[in-house]
C-alpha positions as CSV (number, residue, x, y, z in Angstrom):
1,M,17.0,62.5,-38.6
2,V,16.9,63.2,-34.7
3,I,19.3,65.0,-32.5
4,R,21.7,62.6,-30.8
5,H,24.6,63.2,-28.2
6,G,28.1,62.1,-28.7
7,R,31.6,62.6,-27.2
8,S,32.0,65.6,-29.6
9,G,28.7,67.3,-28.9
10,E,25.3,67.3,-30.5
11,F,24.6,65.9,-34.0
12,L,22.0,64.7,-36.4
13,G,21.6,61.1,-36.7
14,C,19.3,58.7,-38.7
15,S,16.4,57.4,-36.3
16,R,16.8,53.9,-37.6
17,F,20.3,53.8,-35.9
18,P,21.4,50.1,-36.2
19,K,20.2,49.7,-40.0
20,C,20.9,53.2,-41.1
21,R,24.3,55.1,-39.9
22,G,23.9,58.5,-41.6
23,T,24.9,61.5,-39.7
24,R,25.1,65.2,-40.1
25,S,26.4,68.0,-38.4
26,M,24.2,70.2,-36.3
27,P,23.2,73.3,-38.4
28,T,23.4,76.9,-36.7
29,G,20.8,78.6,-38.7
30,V,22.9,80.8,-40.7
31,K,23.4,80.4,-44.4
32,C,26.8,80.1,-46.3
33,P,27.5,83.4,-48.4
34,K,29.4,81.6,-51.1
35,D,26.7,79.0,-52.3
36,G,23.8,79.1,-49.7
37,G,24.3,75.8,-47.8
38,D,23.8,75.7,-43.9
39,I,26.8,76.6,-41.9
40,A,27.5,73.7,-39.5
41,I,29.8,73.4,-36.5
42,R,32.8,70.8,-37.0
43,R,35.9,69.7,-35.6
44,S,39.6,69.9,-36.6
45,K,41.1,66.6,-36.9
46,K,44.6,67.4,-35.1
47,R,43.4,69.2,-32.0
48,G,39.5,69.0,-32.0
49,K,39.1,72.5,-32.1
50,A,35.5,73.8,-33.2
51,F,35.1,75.5,-36.4
52,Y,32.3,76.6,-38.5
53,G,32.0,75.3,-42.1
54,C,29.6,75.0,-45.0
55,S,27.7,71.7,-45.2
56,N,28.4,71.5,-48.9
57,Y,31.9,70.8,-48.1
58,P,33.8,69.4,-51.2
59,A,32.0,71.6,-53.3
60,C,32.3,74.7,-50.9
61,D,35.2,75.4,-48.9
62,F,33.7,78.5,-46.7
63,V,35.0,78.3,-42.9
64,I,35.1,80.4,-39.9
65,W,36.5,80.1,-36.3
66,D,34.1,82.3,-34.5
67,K,30.4,81.3,-33.8
68,P,27.9,82.6,-36.6
69,V,24.7,84.2,-35.3
70,A,21.6,85.2,-37.4
71,E,21.9,88.9,-37.0
72,V,21.2,91.4,-39.8
73,C,24.3,93.5,-41.0
74,P,23.4,97.1,-41.0
75,E,25.5,97.9,-44.1
76,C,24.6,95.1,-46.6
77,G,21.3,93.4,-45.1
78,Y,23.0,89.9,-44.8
79,V,21.6,87.8,-42.1
80,G,24.7,86.0,-40.8
81,A,27.7,87.4,-38.7
82,E,30.4,86.1,-36.4
83,M,30.2,86.6,-32.7
84,K,33.5,88.2,-31.6
85,S,34.9,89.7,-28.5
86,N,38.3,91.0,-27.4
87,K,39.5,92.8,-24.0
88,T,39.4,96.0,-25.4
89,R,36.5,96.3,-27.4
90,G,34.0,93.6,-25.5
91,E,31.7,91.8,-27.6
92,Y,31.0,92.8,-31.1
93,R,29.7,91.6,-34.5
94,R,31.3,91.0,-37.9
95,C,29.4,90.5,-41.2
96,I,30.2,87.2,-42.9
97,K,29.7,88.5,-46.3
98,C,31.1,92.3,-46.2
99,A,33.3,92.4,-43.0
100,N,31.5,95.0,-41.4
101,E,31.8,95.6,-37.8
102,W,29.3,96.5,-35.1
103,D,28.5,96.6,-31.4
104,A,26.6,93.9,-30.1
105,P,22.9,94.5,-29.1
106,E,22.9,94.8,-25.3
107,M,20.8,92.1,-23.5
108,Q,18.0,93.2,-21.1
109,P,18.1,91.8,-17.6
110,E,14.7,90.0,-17.2
111,A,12.5,91.4,-14.5
112,V,11.9,89.3,-11.7
113,A,8.4,89.3,-10.3
114,V,8.0,88.9,-6.6
């Protein structure tokens, strides 16, 4: 499988394209809390809005709307959180497994050497 670019973004496609037409959604690096499969980006059929769901789709129906990030939950220790934000609170994280919320880590500005 190689990374390919299409009209709906990046995806994994077979390297022998005309003979092999196998494709997969691009994984995000976060595991599904239900069955341990990879969470991948997908698009809704009606409006084309991006959402994130388990790669073992017919067997597992886990989906989330916000982008998953590989951060450790301070309460349960699970590696997987949703990147959420709103006007009043700003950016924060929400655990995919236990729904615990915490503030997003501050990004350090890089020092510019002159």
